[in-house]
C-alpha positions as a Markdown table, in Angstrom:
| # | Residue | x | y | z |
|---|---|---|---|---|
| 1 | Met | -25.3 | -134.8 | 114.8 |
| 2 | Leu | -28.5 | -132.7 | 115.3 |
| 3 | Gly | -31.2 | -135.1 | 116.4 |
| 4 | Arg | -31.7 | -133.2 | 119.6 |
| 5 | Leu | -32.2 | -130.0 | 117.5 |
| 6 | Ala | -34.7 | -131.8 | 115.2 |
| 7 | Arg | -36.7 | -132.7 | 118.3 |
| 8 | Tyr | -36.6 | -129.2 | 119.6 |
| 9 | Leu | -37.7 | -127.5 | 116.1 |
| 10 | Arg | -40.5 | -130.0 | 115.9 |
| 11 | Phe | -41.5 | -128.8 | 119.3 |
| 12 | Val | -42.2 | -125.5 | 118.1 |
| 13 | Gly | -44.0 | -126.4 | 114.9 |
| 14 | Ala | -41.2 | -126.4 | 112.2 |
| 15 | Asp | -41.3 | -129.1 | 109.4 |
| 16 | Thr | -38.0 | -130.8 | 110.4 |
| 17 | Leu | -36.9 | -134.2 | 108.9 |
| 18 | Tyr | -33.6 | -135.9 | 110.5 |
| 19 | Leu | -32.6 | -138.4 | 108.2 |
| 20 | Arg | -29.8 | -141.1 | 109.2 |
| 21 | Gly | -27.9 | -143.5 | 107.1 |
| 22 | Leu | -27.9 | -141.3 | 104.0 |
| 23 | Gly | -24.9 | -140.3 | 102.1 |
| 24 | Asp | -24.0 | -136.4 | 101.2 |
| 25 | Asp | -25.3 | -136.4 | 97.8 |
| 26 | Asp | -28.7 | -138.2 | 98.8 |
| 27 | Leu | -29.2 | -135.7 | 101.5 |
| 28 | Leu | -28.4 | -132.9 | 99.1 |
| 29 | Ala | -30.8 | -134.4 | 96.3 |
| 30 | Arg | -33.7 | -134.7 | 99.1 |
| 31 | Ala | -33.0 | -130.9 | 100.4 |
| 32 | Val | -33.2 | -129.7 | 96.8 |
| 33 | Ala | -36.3 | -131.9 | 95.8 |
| 34 | Glu | -38.2 | -130.9 | 98.6 |
| 35 | Asp | -37.1 | -127.1 | 98.8 |
| 36 | Arg | -35.6 | -127.6 | 102.3 |
| 37 | Val | -32.6 | -126.0 | 104.0 |
| 38 | Leu | -30.1 | -128.1 | 105.2 |
| 39 | Leu | -28.8 | -128.0 | 108.7 |
| 40 | Thr | -25.5 | -129.7 | 109.2 |
| 41 | Arg | -22.3 | -129.8 | 111.4 |
| 42 | Asp | -20.4 | -130.8 | 108.2 |
| 43 | Arg | -18.7 | -127.6 | 106.7 |
| 44 | Ala | -18.1 | -128.9 | 103.2 |
| 45 | Leu | -21.6 | -130.4 | 103.1 |
| 46 | Ala | -23.1 | -126.8 | 103.9 |
| 47 | His | -20.9 | -125.3 | 101.1 |
| 48 | Arg | -22.3 | -127.8 | 98.7 |
| 49 | Ala | -26.0 | -127.2 | 99.3 |
| 50 | Pro | -27.8 | -124.4 | 97.8 |
| 51 | Arg | -29.9 | -123.5 | 101.0 |
| 52 | Ser | -27.8 | -124.5 | 104.4 |
| 53 | Leu | -26.6 | -123.4 | 107.8 |
| 54 | Trp | -23.8 | -124.9 | 108.9 |
| 55 | Ile | -23.9 | -125.3 | 112.9 |
| 56 | Asp | -20.3 | -125.4 | 114.6 |
| 57 | Ser | -21.4 | -126.4 | 118.1 |
| 58 | Ser | -22.4 | -129.8 | 119.4 |
| 59 | Glu | -24.4 | -128.3 | 122.4 |
| 60 | Val | -28.0 | -128.0 | 121.5 |
| 61 | Gly | -28.8 | -124.7 | 123.3 |
| 62 | Ala | -26.1 | -123.0 | 120.8 |
| 63 | Gln | -27.5 | -124.7 | 117.9 |
| 64 | Trp | -30.8 | -123.3 | 118.8 |
| 65 | Arg | -29.3 | -120.1 | 119.1 |
| 66 | Ala | -27.8 | -120.4 | 115.5 |
| 67 | Val | -31.2 | -121.3 | 113.8 |
| 68 | Arg | -32.8 | -118.7 | 115.8 |
| 69 | Ala | -30.3 | -116.0 | 114.6 |
| 70 | Ala | -30.6 | -117.2 | 110.9 |
| 71 | Trp | -34.4 | -117.4 | 111.3 |
| 72 | Pro | -35.5 | -114.9 | 114.2 |
| 73 | Glu | -39.1 | -115.5 | 112.8 |
| 74 | Leu | -38.9 | -119.0 | 114.0 |
| 75 | Pro | -41.4 | -119.8 | 116.9 |
| 76 | Asp | -40.1 | -120.2 | 120.5 |
| 77 | Arg | -43.3 | -121.4 | 122.0 |
| 78 | Val | -44.2 | -125.2 | 122.4 |
| 79 | Arg | -46.8 | -125.8 | 119.8 |
| 80 | Phe | -48.8 | -129.3 | 119.2 |
| 81 | Glu | -48.3 | -129.2 | 115.3 |
| 82 | Arg | -45.5 | -131.8 | 114.7 |
| 83 | Cys | -44.6 | -135.2 | 116.2 |
| 84 | Ser | -41.1 | -134.8 | 117.9 |
| 85 | Leu | -40.6 | -138.3 | 117.0 |
| 86 | Cys | -41.5 | -138.7 | 113.2 |
| 87 | Asn | -42.4 | -135.2 | 112.1 |
| 88 | Gly | -45.8 | -136.1 | 111.4 |
| 89 | Ser | -48.8 | -133.8 | 111.7 |
| 90 | Leu | -50.4 | -133.8 | 115.1 |
| 91 | Ala | -54.3 | -133.8 | 114.9 |
| 92 | Pro | -56.9 | -133.6 | 118.0 |
| 93 | Tyr | -57.6 | -137.1 | 119.6 |
| 94 | Arg | -60.5 | -138.1 | 121.6 |
| 95 | Leu | -60.0 | -140.2 | 124.9 |
| 96 | Gly | -61.2 | -143.7 | 124.1 |
| 97 | Thr | -60.7 | -143.9 | 120.7 |
| 98 | Ser | -57.9 | -146.5 | 120.8 |
| 99 | Pro | -57.5 | -147.4 | 124.3 |
| 100 | Glu | -54.7 | -149.7 | 123.6 |
| 101 | Arg | -52.5 | -146.6 | 122.6 |
| 102 | Glu | -53.5 | -144.6 | 125.9 |
| 103 | Glu | -51.2 | -146.0 | 128.4 |
| 104 | Gly | -49.9 | -143.1 | 130.1 |
| 105 | Val | -52.4 | -140.6 | 129.6 |
| 106 | Pro | -53.5 | -138.9 | 132.6 |
| 107 | Arg | -57.0 | -140.2 | 132.3 |
| 108 | Asp | -58.7 | -137.9 | 135.1 |
| 109 | Arg | -57.3 | -134.8 | 133.2 |
| 110 | Ala | -58.3 | -135.9 | 129.8 |
| 111 | Ala | -61.8 | -136.7 | 131.0 |
| 112 | Asn | -62.0 | -133.2 | 132.3 |
| 113 | Gly | -61.3 | -131.5 | 128.9 |
| 114 | Met | -57.4 | -131.8 | 128.8 |
| 115 | Ala | -56.5 | -131.6 | 124.9 |
| 116 | Leu | -55.0 | -134.6 | 123.4 |
| 117 | Trp | -53.3 | -135.0 | 120.0 |
| 118 | Ser | -52.2 | -137.8 | 117.8 |
| 119 | Cys | -49.6 | -138.1 | 115.2 |
| 120 | Thr | -51.2 | -138.8 | 111.9 |
| 121 | Gly | -47.7 | -140.6 | 111.1 |
| 122 | Cys | -46.9 | -142.8 | 113.9 |
| 123 | Gly | -49.8 | -142.5 | 116.4 |
| 124 | His | -47.9 | -141.4 | 119.1 |
| 125 | Leu | -50.0 | -139.2 | 121.7 |
| 126 | Tyr | -49.4 | -135.9 | 123.4 |
| 127 | Trp | -50.7 | -133.6 | 126.0 |
| 128 | Glu | -49.7 | -130.7 | 127.7 |
| 129 | Gly | -48.1 | -131.5 | 130.9 |
| 130 | Ser | -45.1 | -131.2 | 133.1 |
| 131 | His | -42.8 | -132.2 | 130.3 |
| 132 | Thr | -44.2 | -129.4 | 128.1 |
| 133 | Arg | -43.5 | -126.6 | 130.6 |
| 134 | Arg | -39.9 | -128.0 | 131.2 |
| 135 | Ile | -39.3 | -128.1 | 127.1 |
| 136 | Gln | -40.8 | -124.5 | 127.1 |
| 137 | Glu | -38.5 | -123.2 | 130.0 |
| 138 | Gln | -35.5 | -124.6 | 128.2 |
| 139 | Leu | -36.5 | -122.9 | 124.9 |
| 140 | Glu | -36.9 | -119.5 | 126.8 |
| 141 | Arg | -33.5 | -120.0 | 128.5 |
| 142 | Trp | -31.9 | -120.8 | 125.2 |
| 143 | Thr | -33.7 | -117.9 | 123.3 |
| 144 | Ala | -32.7 | -115.4 | 126.1 |
| 145 | Glu | -28.8 | -116.3 | 125.9 |
| 146 | Pro | -26.8 | -114.1 | 123.4 |
| 147 | Val | -25.6 | -116.0 | 120.2 |
| 148 | Gly | -22.2 | -117.1 | 120.4 |
């Protein structure tokens, strides 16, 4: 229910797990074991969790604003710290290290010093480009809008 929100939280460097297929008891146990805040659209589940935020909206912008209202210190700028796909940590990557993974990388820009990052978990490559600018602009719009 909150998969898109999870990706945006990862874009700003937040350690964010998004787990599918687990029952409520398993989600609660994992959140407690890992000292995590449970973000959920399930009101009953939120009441059962020791640390939770119930999010009533299905719209990702409203979800973002609800999280920012609860944690105003949450960054609102894109950071290259977390993989948006798997939540792994990102590490600097050098062009040519693994050519089979480099399809789509703008080689001319990378050869001229553009920073690249690789996920230590799944190996996905990242760089700052037009997609990053669009994500940042979206975050700025959501952050500027009033909560609820």
